[in-house]
N, CA, C and O atoms as CSV, one atom per row, in Angstrom:
chain,resi,resn,atom,element,x,y,z
A,1,MET,N,N,-8.736,-0.606,11.117
A,1,MET,CA,C,-7.717,0.154,11.815
A,1,MET,C,C,-6.620,-0.749,12.378
A,1,MET,O,O,-5.675,-0.246,12.986
A,2,THR,N,N,-6.717,-2.055,12.196
A,2,THR,CA,C,-5.677,-2.947,12.689
A,2,THR,C,C,-4.489,-3.031,11.741
A,2,THR,O,O,-3.439,-3.556,12.112
A,3,ILE,N,N,-4.639,-2.526,10.531
A,3,ILE,CA,C,-3.555,-2.534,9.558
A,3,ILE,C,C,-2.573,-1.424,9.921
A,3,ILE,O,O,-3.004,-0.303,10.193
A,4,PRO,N,N,-1.263,-1.700,9.934
A,4,PRO,CA,C,-0.293,-0.651,10.256
A,4,PRO,C,C,-0.385,0.518,9.282
A,4,PRO,O,O,-0.417,0.322,8.067
A,5,GLY,N,N,-0.429,1.731,9.822
A,5,GLY,CA,C,-0.519,2.924,8.995
A,5,GLY,C,C,-1.935,3.381,8.723
A,5,GLY,O,O,-2.134,4.415,8.084
A,6,ILE,N,N,-2.930,2.634,9.193
A,6,ILE,CA,C,-4.325,3.004,9.002
A,6,ILE,C,C,-4.897,3.398,10.356
A,6,ILE,O,O,-4.972,2.582,11.275
A,7,GLY,N,N,-5.297,4.649,10.466
A,7,GLY,CA,C,-5.890,5.148,11.695
A,7,GLY,C,C,-7.380,5.390,11.507
A,7,GLY,O,O,-7.951,5.006,10.487
A,8,PRO,N,N,-8.008,6.025,12.489
A,8,PRO,CA,C,-9.454,6.251,12.397
A,8,PRO,C,C,-9.849,7.179,11.247
A,8,PRO,O,O,-10.909,6.994,10.649
A,9,ILE,N,N,-9.029,8.159,10.931
A,9,ILE,CA,C,-9.365,9.098,9.847
A,9,ILE,C,C,-9.298,8.388,8.499
A,9,ILE,O,O,-10.197,8.536,7.671
A,10,THR,N,N,-8.243,7.625,8.282
A,10,THR,CA,C,-8.096,6.910,7.013
A,10,THR,C,C,-9.176,5.847,6.859
A,10,THR,O,O,-9.731,5.677,5.773
A,11,ALA,N,N,-9.478,5.130,7.941
A,11,ALA,CA,C,-10.511,4.092,7.877
A,11,ALA,C,C,-11.875,4.694,7.556
A,11,ALA,O,O,-12.628,4.143,6.753
A,12,THR,N,N,-12.189,5.816,8.180
A,12,THR,CA,C,-13.465,6.479,7.921
A,12,THR,C,C,-13.518,7.002,6.486
A,12,THR,O,O,-14.537,6.872,5.807
A,13,ALA,N,N,-12.414,7.593,6.030
A,13,ALA,CA,C,-12.371,8.116,4.666
A,13,ALA,C,C,-12.504,6.989,3.644
A,13,ALA,O,O,-13.151,7.166,2.612
A,14,LEU,N,N,-11.903,5.839,3.918
A,14,LEU,CA,C,-12.023,4.701,3.000
A,14,LEU,C,C,-13.470,4.257,2.869
A,14,LEU,O,O,-13.956,4.007,1.766
A,15,LEU,N,N,-14.147,4.162,3.990
A,15,LEU,CA,C,-15.539,3.724,3.943
A,15,LEU,C,C,-16.433,4.772,3.278
A,15,LEU,O,O,-17.423,4.427,2.633
A,16,ALA,N,N,-16.085,6.046,3.435
A,16,ALA,CA,C,-16.924,7.101,2.885
A,16,ALA,C,C,-16.671,7.367,1.403
A,16,ALA,O,O,-17.615,7.605,0.650
A,17,LEU,N,N,-15.410,7.331,0.976
A,17,LEU,CA,C,-15.057,7.764,-0.377
A,17,LEU,C,C,-14.885,6.639,-1.388
A,17,LEU,O,O,-15.091,6.848,-2.584
A,18,ALA,N,N,-14.512,5.460,-0.928
A,18,ALA,CA,C,-14.235,4.363,-1.864
A,18,ALA,C,C,-15.531,3.656,-2.260
A,18,ALA,O,O,-16.414,3.459,-1.425
A,19,PRO,N,N,-15.643,3.280,-3.513
A,19,PRO,CA,C,-16.800,2.486,-3.924
A,19,PRO,C,C,-16.686,1.080,-3.333
A,19,PRO,O,O,-15.634,0.721,-2.805
A,20,PRO,N,N,-17.740,0.287,-3.412
A,20,PRO,CA,C,-17.660,-1.085,-2.887
A,20,PRO,C,C,-16.518,-1.859,-3.552
A,20,PRO,O,O,-16.333,-1.786,-4.767
A,21,VAL,N,N,-15.758,-2.598,-2.745
A,21,VAL,CA,C,-14.590,-3.306,-3.276
A,21,VAL,C,C,-14.986,-4.448,-4.196
A,21,VAL,O,O,-14.148,-4.951,-4.944
A,22,GLU,N,N,-16.230,-4.864,-4.157
A,22,GLU,CA,C,-16.679,-5.927,-5.059
A,22,GLU,C,C,-16.625,-5.462,-6.515
A,22,GLU,O,O,-16.629,-6.288,-7.428
A,23,GLY,N,N,-16.574,-4.164,-6.734
A,23,GLY,CA,C,-16.490,-3.620,-8.083
A,23,GLY,C,C,-15.110,-3.741,-8.701
A,23,GLY,O,O,-14.944,-3.495,-9.895
A,24,PHE,N,N,-14.123,-4.114,-7.907
A,24,PHE,CA,C,-12.751,-4.266,-8.398
A,24,PHE,C,C,-12.443,-5.759,-8.504
A,24,PHE,O,O,-12.626,-6.506,-7.543
A,25,ALA,N,N,-11.980,-6.182,-9.663
A,25,ALA,CA,C,-11.699,-7.603,-9.879
A,25,ALA,C,C,-10.470,-8.068,-9.106
A,25,ALA,O,O,-10.434,-9.191,-8.604
A,26,ARG,N,N,-9.465,-7.202,-9.010
A,26,ARG,CA,C,-8.201,-7.555,-8.340
A,26,ARG,C,C,-7.800,-6.417,-7.418
A,26,ARG,O,O,-8.308,-5.299,-7.506
A,27,SER,N,N,-6.876,-6.742,-6.534
A,27,SER,CA,C,-6.374,-5.715,-5.618
A,27,SER,C,C,-5.595,-4.644,-6.384
A,27,SER,O,O,-5.573,-3.485,-5.971
A,28,ARG,N,N,-4.959,-5.019,-7.491
A,28,ARG,CA,C,-4.228,-4.031,-8.288
A,28,ARG,C,C,-5.176,-3.000,-8.878
A,28,ARG,O,O,-4.819,-1.830,-9.011
A,29,ASP,N,N,-6.379,-3.425,-9.231
A,29,ASP,CA,C,-7.365,-2.485,-9.762
A,29,ASP,C,C,-7.753,-1.451,-8.707
A,29,ASP,O,O,-7.930,-0.275,-9.022
A,30,PHE,N,N,-7.886,-1.890,-7.454
A,30,PHE,CA,C,-8.200,-0.966,-6.366
A,30,PHE,C,C,-7.047,0.000,-6.146
A,30,PHE,O,O,-7.268,1.199,-5.972
A,31,ALA,N,N,-5.805,-0.513,-6.152
A,31,ALA,CA,C,-4.636,0.347,-5.981
A,31,ALA,C,C,-4.502,1.320,-7.157
A,31,ALA,O,O,-4.078,2.461,-6.973
A,32,ALA,N,N,-4.860,0.871,-8.360
A,32,ALA,CA,C,-4.813,1.755,-9.518
A,32,ALA,C,C,-5.886,2.831,-9.424
A,32,ALA,O,O,-5.662,3.968,-9.839
A,33,TRP,N,N,-7.045,2.485,-8.884
A,33,TRP,CA,C,-8.101,3.477,-8.698
A,33,TRP,C,C,-7.643,4.566,-7.727
A,33,TRP,O,O,-8.039,5.725,-7.855
A,34,LEU,N,N,-6.814,4.189,-6.762
A,34,LEU,CA,C,-6.258,5.165,-5.820
A,34,LEU,C,C,-5.104,5.955,-6.429
A,34,LEU,O,O,-4.734,7.006,-5.905
A,35,GLY,N,N,-4.535,5.470,-7.518
A,35,GLY,CA,C,-3.402,6.143,-8.154
A,35,GLY,C,C,-2.077,5.740,-7.548
A,35,GLY,O,O,-1.152,6.551,-7.498
A,36,LEU,N,N,-1.962,4.504,-7.087
A,36,LEU,CA,C,-0.742,4.038,-6.421
A,36,LEU,C,C,0.026,2.997,-7.220
A,36,LEU,O,O,0.963,2.395,-6.696
A,37,THR,N,N,-0.341,2.772,-8.462
A,37,THR,CA,C,0.368,1.784,-9.272
A,37,THR,C,C,1.251,2.501,-10.285
A,37,THR,O,O,0.959,3.637,-10.657
A,38,PRO,N,N,2.322,1.859,-10.736
A,38,PRO,CA,C,3.198,2.490,-11.726
A,38,PRO,C,C,2.501,2.634,-13.081
A,38,PRO,O,O,1.702,1.787,-13.481
A,39,ARG,N,N,2.817,3.703,-13.757
A,39,ARG,CA,C,2.299,3.910,-15.111
A,39,ARG,C,C,3.040,2.972,-16.052
A,39,ARG,O,O,4.256,2.817,-15.949
A,40,GLN,N,N,2.309,2.349,-16.966
A,40,GLN,CA,C,2.915,1.386,-17.871
A,40,GLN,C,C,3.186,2.021,-19.229
A,40,GLN,O,O,2.326,2.686,-19.806
A,41,HIS,N,N,4.391,1.804,-19.722
A,41,HIS,CA,C,4.784,2.205,-21.074
A,41,HIS,C,C,5.296,0.937,-21.756
A,41,HIS,O,O,6.495,0.797,-21.999
A,42,SER,N,N,4.393,0.028,-22.060
A,42,SER,CA,C,4.774,-1.278,-22.574
A,42,SER,C,C,4.487,-1.373,-24.058
A,42,SER,O,O,3.488,-0.852,-24.554
A,43,THR,N,N,5.394,-2.054,-24.761
A,43,THR,CA,C,5.192,-2.290,-26.180
A,43,THR,C,C,5.990,-3.522,-26.596
A,43,THR,O,O,7.061,-3.792,-26.052
A,44,GLY,N,N,5.471,-4.246,-27.541
A,44,GLY,CA,C,6.178,-5.396,-28.077
A,44,GLY,C,C,6.482,-6.477,-27.057
A,44,GLY,O,O,7.488,-7.177,-27.173
A,45,GLY,N,N,5.622,-6.618,-26.060
A,45,GLY,CA,C,5.833,-7.647,-25.056
A,45,GLY,C,C,6.842,-7.281,-23.987
A,45,GLY,O,O,7.108,-8.082,-23.091
A,46,LYS,N,N,7.406,-6.089,-24.064
A,46,LYS,CA,C,8.392,-5.667,-23.076
A,46,LYS,C,C,7.736,-4.676,-22.116
A,46,LYS,O,O,7.272,-3.613,-22.529
A,47,GLU,N,N,7.702,-5.035,-20.829
A,47,GLU,CA,C,7.063,-4.171,-19.839
A,47,GLU,C,C,8.033,-3.108,-19.352
A,47,GLU,O,O,9.171,-3.402,-18.987
A,48,ARG,N,N,7.567,-1.882,-19.352
A,48,ARG,CA,C,8.336,-0.766,-18.798
A,48,ARG,C,C,7.425,-0.015,-17.851
A,48,ARG,O,O,6.410,0.541,-18.272
A,49,LEU,N,N,7.775,0.007,-16.585
A,49,LEU,CA,C,6.976,0.681,-15.586
A,49,LEU,C,C,7.628,1.996,-15.213
A,49,LEU,O,O,8.842,2.065,-15.019
A,50,GLY,N,N,6.819,3.041,-15.114
A,50,GLY,CA,C,7.328,4.360,-14.770
A,50,GLY,C,C,6.973,4.745,-13.344
A,50,GLY,O,O,6.868,3.887,-12.467
A,51,ALA,N,N,6.789,6.032,-13.119
A,51,ALA,CA,C,6.424,6.547,-11.804
A,51,ALA,C,C,4.954,6.229,-11.527
A,51,ALA,O,O,4.229,5.807,-12.428
A,52,ILE,N,N,4.516,6.430,-10.282
A,52,ILE,CA,C,3.117,6.170,-9.979
A,52,ILE,C,C,2.249,7.148,-10.749
A,52,ILE,O,O,2.668,8.267,-11.044
A,53,SER,N,N,1.051,6.724,-11.066
A,53,SER,CA,C,0.204,7.482,-11.978
A,53,SER,C,C,-0.427,8.711,-11.335
A,53,SER,O,O,-0.617,9.714,-12.022
A,54,LYS,N,N,-0.754,8.678,-10.064
A,54,LYS,CA,C,-1.425,9.775,-9.338
A,54,LYS,C,C,-2.717,10.189,-10.020
A,54,LYS,O,O,-3.089,11.361,-9.963
A,55,MET,N,N,-3.402,9.265,-10.656
A,55,MET,CA,C,-4.607,9.624,-11.396
A,55,MET,C,C,-5.871,9.120,-10.715
A,55,MET,O,O,-6.920,9.042,-11.354
A,56,GLY,N,N,-5.797,8.781,-9.446
A,56,GLY,CA,C,-6.958,8.232,-8.764
A,56,GLY,C,C,-7.511,9.163,-7.712
A,56,GLY,O,O,-7.406,10.385,-7.818
A,57,GLU,N,N,-8.099,8.568,-6.699
A,57,GLU,CA,C,-8.704,9.301,-5.593
A,57,GLU,C,C,-7.617,9.968,-4.767
A,57,GLU,O,O,-6.830,9.304,-4.093
A,58,ARG,N,N,-7.590,11.284,-4.830
A,58,ARG,CA,C,-6.506,12.082,-4.272
A,58,ARG,C,C,-6.442,12.035,-2.742
A,58,ARG,O,O,-5.362,11.872,-2.174
A,59,THR,N,N,-7.571,12.175,-2.086
A,59,THR,CA,C,-7.612,12.233,-0.622
A,59,THR,C,C,-7.161,10.918,-0.010
A,59,THR,O,O,-6.334,10.911,0.901
A,60,LEU,N,N,-7.695,9.809,-0.500
A,60,LEU,CA,C,-7.318,8.505,0.048
A,60,LEU,C,C,-5.853,8.197,-0.213
A,60,LEU,O,O,-5.170,7.643,0.648
A,61,ARG,N,N,-5.363,8.558,-1.408
A,61,ARG,CA,C,-3.961,8.321,-1.714
A,61,ARG,C,C,-3.066,9.081,-0.744
A,61,ARG,O,O,-2.082,8.535,-0.247
A,62,ARG,N,N,-3.401,10.332,-0.477
A,62,ARG,CA,C,-2.614,11.124,0.466
A,62,ARG,C,C,-2.633,10.518,1.861
A,62,ARG,O,O,-1.595,10.437,2.518
A,63,LEU,N,N,-3.810,10.091,2.317
A,63,LEU,CA,C,-3.910,9.506,3.651
A,63,LEU,C,C,-3.104,8.212,3.755
A,63,LEU,O,O,-2.454,7.965,4.771
A,64,LEU,N,N,-3.145,7.390,2.711
A,64,LEU,CA,C,-2.364,6.146,2.730
A,64,LEU,C,C,-0.868,6.430,2.718
A,64,LEU,O,O,-0.106,5.737,3.392
A,65,ILE,N,N,-0.438,7.428,1.967
A,65,ILE,CA,C,0.987,7.761,1.920
A,65,ILE,C,C,1.437,8.358,3.251
A,65,ILE,O,O,2.547,8.075,3.701
A,66,ILE,N,N,0.606,9.172,3.885
A,66,ILE,CA,C,0.956,9.723,5.195
A,66,ILE,C,C,1.077,8.604,6.227
A,66,ILE,O,O,2.021,8.590,7.016
A,67,GLY,N,N,0.136,7.675,6.228
A,67,GLY,CA,C,0.207,6.543,7.156
A,67,GLY,C,C,1.417,5.666,6.896
A,67,GLY,O,O,2.070,5.199,7.830
A,68,SER,N,N,1.713,5.446,5.625
A,68,SER,CA,C,2.871,4.626,5.279
A,68,SER,C,C,4.175,5.322,5.647
A,68,SER,O,O,5.141,4.673,6.048
A,69,SER,N,N,4.200,6.642,5.510
A,69,SER,CA,C,5.421,7.362,5.885
A,69,SER,C,C,5.677,7.264,7.378
A,69,SER,O,O,6.832,7.233,7.803
A,70,ALA,N,N,4.622,7.216,8.183
A,70,ALA,CA,C,4.795,7.036,9.624
A,70,ALA,C,C,5.370,5.656,9.932
A,70,ALA,O,O,6.237,5.522,10.795
A,71,VAL,N,N,4.891,4.637,9.233
A,71,VAL,CA,C,5.401,3.275,9.438
A,71,VAL,C,C,6.858,3.178,9.009
A,71,VAL,O,O,7.673,2.572,9.705
A,72,VAL,N,N,7.191,3.778,7.858
A,72,VAL,CA,C,8.564,3.731,7.351
A,72,VAL,C,C,9.501,4.515,8.265
A,72,VAL,O,O,10.628,4.087,8.511
A,73,LEU,N,N,9.044,5.654,8.766
A,73,LEU,CA,C,9.870,6.452,9.676
A,73,LEU,C,C,10.187,5.677,10.953
A,73,LEU,O,O,11.330,5.676,11.412
A,74,GLN,N,N,9.191,5.025,11.520
A,74,GLN,CA,C,9.427,4.222,12.724
A,74,GLN,C,C,10.353,3.045,12.426
A,74,GLN,O,O,11.211,2.699,13.238
A,75,ALA,N,N,10.174,2.438,11.260
A,75,ALA,CA,C,11.026,1.300,10.895
A,75,ALA,C,C,12.463,1.743,10.665
A,75,ALA,O,O,13.396,1.006,10.985
A,76,SER,N,N,12.653,2.937,10.114
A,76,SER,CA,C,14.022,3.395,9.875
A,76,SER,C,C,14.688,3.844,11.167
A,76,SER,O,O,15.908,3.746,11.294
A,77,ARG,N,N,13.917,4.329,12.119
A,77,ARG,CA,C,14.491,4.748,13.403
A,77,ARG,C,C,14.730,3.567,14.343
A,77,ARG,O,O,15.815,3.421,14.905
A,78,ARG,N,N,13.717,2.733,14.506
A,78,ARG,CA,C,13.793,1.633,15.466
A,78,ARG,C,C,14.239,0.320,14.837
A,78,ARG,O,O,14.625,-0.614,15.539
A,79,GLY,N,N,14.184,0.258,13.543
A,79,GLY,CA,C,14.542,-0.971,12.847
A,79,GLY,C,C,13.308,-1.796,12.548
A,79,GLY,O,O,12.462,-2.009,13.417
A,80,ALA,N,N,13.212,-2.252,11.332
A,80,ALA,CA,C,12.103,-3.109,10.922
A,80,ALA,C,C,12.367,-4.525,11.406
A,80,ALA,O,O,13.514,-4.880,11.677
A,81,PRO,N,N,11.324,-5.340,11.520
A,81,PRO,CA,C,11.529,-6.737,11.911
A,81,PRO,C,C,12.505,-7.440,10.963
A,81,PRO,O,O,12.448,-7.249,9.748
A,82,ARG,N,N,13.381,-8.237,11.516
A,82,ARG,CA,C,14.403,-8.922,10.712
A,82,ARG,C,C,13.763,-9.815,9.663
A,82,ARG,O,O,12.844,-10.583,9.947
A,83,GLY,N,N,14.271,-9.694,8.444
A,83,GLY,CA,C,13.803,-10.531,7.341
A,83,GLY,C,C,12.485,-10.076,6.730
A,83,GLY,O,O,11.964,-10.742,5.836
A,84,SER,N,N,11.935,-8.958,7.191
A,84,SER,CA,C,10.646,-8.509,6.668
A,84,SER,C,C,10.818,-7.826,5.312
A,84,SER,O,O,11.918,-7.427,4.930
A,85,TRP,N,N,9.719,-7.705,4.612
A,85,TRP,CA,C,9.706,-7.029,3.313
A,85,TRP,C,C,10.182,-5.595,3.475
A,85,TRP,O,O,10.942,-5.090,2.649
A,86,LEU,N,N,9.733,-4.939,4.542
A,86,LEU,CA,C,10.085,-3.540,4.780
A,86,LEU,C,C,11.574,-3.369,5.024
A,86,LEU,O,O,12.177,-2.419,4.525
A,87,GLU,N,N,12.169,-4.267,5.777
A,87,GLU,CA,C,13.615,-4.185,6.037
A,87,GLU,C,C,14.410,-4.356,4.745
A,87,GLU,O,O,15.386,-3.642,4.517
A,88,GLN,N,N,14.002,-5.286,3.911
A,88,GLN,CA,C,14.705,-5.520,2.656
A,88,GLN,C,C,14.573,-4.318,1.711
A,88,GLN,O,O,15.532,-3.951,1.031
A,89,MET,N,N,13.397,-3.716,1.673
A,89,MET,CA,C,13.199,-2.549,0.810
A,89,MET,C,C,13.995,-1.350,1.303
A,89,MET,O,O,14.592,-0.635,0.498
A,90,LEU,N,N,14.015,-1.117,2.620
A,90,LEU,CA,C,14.760,0.021,3.165
A,90,LEU,C,C,16.260,-0.129,2.947
A,90,LEU,O,O,16.980,0.867,2.864
A,91,ALA,N,N,16.731,-1.364,2.853
A,91,ALA,CA,C,18.157,-1.605,2.656
A,91,ALA,C,C,18.610,-1.245,1.241
A,91,ALA,O,O,19.779,-0.920,1.032
A,92,ARG,N,N,17.692,-1.301,0.262
A,92,ARG,CA,C,18.134,-1.103,-1.119
A,92,ARG,C,C,17.444,0.014,-1.886
A,92,ARG,O,O,17.833,0.301,-3.018
A,93,LYS,N,N,16.429,0.657,-1.306
A,93,LYS,CA,C,15.691,1.696,-2.028
A,93,LYS,C,C,15.618,2.980,-1.200
A,93,LYS,O,O,15.762,2.935,0.022
A,94,PRO,N,N,15.395,4.123,-1.855
A,94,PRO,CA,C,15.212,5.380,-1.120
A,94,PRO,C,C,13.941,5.335,-0.266
A,94,PRO,O,O,12.985,4.629,-0.588
A,95,ARG,N,N,13.952,6.100,0.821
A,95,ARG,CA,C,12.864,6.034,1.791
A,95,ARG,C,C,11.522,6.455,1.209
A,95,ARG,O,O,10.508,5.840,1.539
A,96,MET,N,N,11.470,7.469,0.363
A,96,MET,CA,C,10.189,7.904,-0.200
A,96,MET,C,C,9.621,6.877,-1.162
A,96,MET,O,O,8.407,6.686,-1.222
A,97,LEU,N,N,10.482,6.219,-1.910
A,97,LEU,CA,C,10.024,5.160,-2.806
A,97,LEU,C,C,9.436,4.009,-1.998
A,97,LEU,O,O,8.417,3.436,-2.382
A,98,VAL,N,N,10.072,3.671,-0.886
A,98,VAL,CA,C,9.561,2.613,-0.012
A,98,VAL,C,C,8.214,3.027,0.577
A,98,VAL,O,O,7.326,2.192,0.747
A,99,THR,N,N,8.062,4.309,0.886
A,99,THR,CA,C,6.807,4.805,1.444
A,99,THR,C,C,5.658,4.611,0.467
A,99,THR,O,O,4.587,4.149,0.862
A,100,VAL,N,N,5.857,4.951,-0.785
A,100,VAL,CA,C,4.801,4.804,-1.783
A,100,VAL,C,C,4.546,3.325,-2.078
A,100,VAL,O,O,3.401,2.929,-2.293
A,101,ALA,N,N,5.591,2.514,-2.091
A,101,ALA,CA,C,5.415,1.079,-2.298
A,101,ALA,C,C,4.623,0.465,-1.145
A,101,ALA,O,O,3.793,-0.418,-1.362
A,102,LEU,N,N,4.874,0.924,0.068
A,102,LEU,CA,C,4.129,0.429,1.226
A,102,LEU,C,C,2.676,0.895,1.167
A,102,LEU,O,O,1.779,0.155,1.571
A,103,ALA,N,N,2.428,2.103,0.674
A,103,ALA,CA,C,1.051,2.578,0.503
A,103,ALA,C,C,0.315,1.713,-0.513
A,103,ALA,O,O,-0.858,1.393,-0.320
A,104,ASN,N,N,0.990,1.334,-1.588
A,104,ASN,CA,C,0.416,0.439,-2.597
A,104,ASN,C,C,0.099,-0.916,-1.966
A,104,ASN,O,O,-0.975,-1.476,-2.182
A,105,LYS,N,N,1.029,-1.426,-1.200
A,105,LYS,CA,C,0.829,-2.719,-0.550
A,105,LYS,C,C,-0.313,-2.646,0.462
A,105,LYS,O,O,-1.098,-3.587,0.582
A,106,THR,N,N,-0.407,-1.541,1.183
A,106,THR,CA,C,-1.480,-1.359,2.152
A,106,THR,C,C,-2.839,-1.303,1.455
A,106,THR,O,O,-3.815,-1.862,1.955
A,107,ALA,N,N,-2.908,-0.636,0.307
A,107,ALA,CA,C,-4.160,-0.573,-0.447
A,107,ALA,C,C,-4.596,-1.976,-0.874
A,107,ALA,O,O,-5.785,-2.295,-0.839
A,108,ARG,N,N,-3.653,-2.796,-1.271
A,108,ARG,CA,C,-3.979,-4.169,-1.669
A,108,ARG,C,C,-4.438,-4.996,-0.473
A,108,ARG,O,O,-5.332,-5.833,-0.598
A,109,ILE,N,N,-3.830,-4.762,0.681
A,109,ILE,CA,C,-4.251,-5.449,1.901
A,109,ILE,C,C,-5.664,-5.026,2.281
A,109,ILE,O,O,-6.481,-5.856,2.681
A,110,ILE,N,N,-5.950,-3.730,2.154
A,110,ILE,CA,C,-7.288,-3.218,2.462
A,110,ILE,C,C,-8.318,-3.896,1.570
A,110,ILE,O,O,-9.377,-4.306,2.046
A,111,TRP,N,N,-8.018,-4.018,0.280
A,111,TRP,CA,C,-8.940,-4.678,-0.639
A,111,TRP,C,C,-9.201,-6.114,-0.202
A,111,TRP,O,O,-10.346,-6.566,-0.192
A,112,ALA,N,N,-8.139,-6.830,0.161
A,112,ALA,CA,C,-8.287,-8.230,0.559
A,112,ALA,C,C,-9.094,-8.356,1.847
A,112,ALA,O,O,-9.939,-9.243,1.967
A,113,VAL,N,N,-8.838,-7.479,2.802
A,113,VAL,CA,C,-9.555,-7.530,4.078
A,113,VAL,C,C,-11.040,-7.240,3.863
A,113,VAL,O,O,-11.894,-7.910,4.443
A,114,LEU,N,N,-11.346,-6.251,3.038
A,114,LEU,CA,C,-12.747,-5.913,2.789
A,114,LEU,C,C,-13.454,-6.979,1.954
A,114,LEU,O,O,-14.639,-7.236,2.163
A,115,MET,N,N,-12.748,-7.600,1.018
A,115,MET,CA,C,-13.367,-8.652,0.203
A,115,MET,C,C,-13.697,-9.886,1.040
A,115,MET,O,O,-14.765,-10.479,0.896
A,116,LYS,N,N,-12.769,-10.261,1.911
A,116,LYS,CA,C,-12.974,-11.458,2.728
A,116,LYS,C,C,-13.849,-11.193,3.944
A,116,LYS,O,O,-14.432,-12.121,4.505
A,117,GLY,N,N,-13.944,-9.931,4.354
A,117,GLY,CA,C,-14.747,-9.604,5.523
A,117,GLY,C,C,-14.124,-10.082,6.823
A,117,GLY,O,O,-14.834,-10.321,7.800
A,118,GLU,N,N,-12.816,-10.223,6.845
A,118,GLU,CA,C,-12.108,-10.700,8.030
A,118,GLU,C,C,-11.286,-9.575,8.633
A,118,GLU,O,O,-11.149,-8.505,8.040
A,119,ASP,N,N,-10.738,-9.824,9.822
A,119,ASP,CA,C,-9.819,-8.881,10.452
A,119,ASP,C,C,-8.426,-9.106,9.894
A,119,ASP,O,O,-8.093,-10.198,9.435
A,120,TYR,N,N,-7.615,-8.052,9.942
A,120,TYR,CA,C,-6.233,-8.140,9.464
A,120,TYR,C,C,-5.405,-8.965,10.440
A,120,TYR,O,O,-5.471,-8.773,11.654
A,121,ARG,N,N,-4.629,-9.880,9.888
A,121,ARG,CA,C,-3.692,-10.664,10.701
A,121,ARG,C,C,-2.298,-10.352,10.201
A,121,ARG,O,O,-1.994,-10.538,9.022
A,122,ALA,N,N,-1.448,-9.873,11.105
A,122,ALA,CA,C,-0.073,-9.520,10.741
A,122,ALA,C,C,0.677,-10.784,10.328
A,122,ALA,O,O,0.457,-11.843,10.916
A,123,PRO,N,N,1.559,-10.695,9.328
A,123,PRO,CA,C,2.321,-11.862,8.910
A,123,PRO,C,C,3.284,-12.305,10.014
A,123,PRO,O,O,3.894,-11.476,10.690
A,124,VAL,N,N,3.407,-13.598,10.181
A,124,VAL,CA,C,4.283,-14.163,11.187
A,124,VAL,C,C,5.690,-14.251,10.615
A,124,VAL,O,O,5.882,-14.718,9.492
A,125,ALA,N,N,6.682,-13.799,11.394
A,125,ALA,CA,C,8.071,-13.861,10.949
A,125,ALA,C,C,8.517,-15.318,10.887
A,125,ALA,O,O,8.231,-16.110,11.785
A,126,ALA,N,N,9.219,-15.653,9.815
A,126,ALA,CA,C,9.708,-17.016,9.638
A,126,ALA,C,C,10.891,-17.259,10.558
A,126,ALA,O,O,11.739,-16.384,10.735
A,127,ALA,N,N,10.947,-18.431,11.135
A,127,ALA,CA,C,12.064,-18.775,12.014
A,127,ALA,C,C,13.321,-19.010,11.186
A,127,ALA,O,O,13.297,-19.730,10.188
A,128,ALA,N,N,14.414,-18.395,11.611
A,128,ALA,CA,C,15.653,-18.506,10.843
A,128,ALA,C,C,16.474,-19.685,11.264
A,128,ALA,O,O,17.549,-19.918,10.712
């Protein structure tokens, strides 16, 4: 619950509905299981990514997107930390796209936290 956008309901649902994270080789595999990765239409060595697949665990995906939308809404109203990934994304992409991208990023963070068995540590802003 220390990860931004993850509350008690989402944390409980993750522990109840998600299989053990050791079953996923990479964080992208976990995000793909949730249905938060772009669909690939690649051929001839040229990668083409489409919309998110939405082919994974429906409940967890919804909870992550709702939590991410709360984080994005607060960042758009109050301003995201200067130089952060979220500020850069909000400056150049539509808000809903940023919300789903943040949900994908949060899913990858969840995988890393559960694999390492450590608490989440927020990234430190670089001194300008």
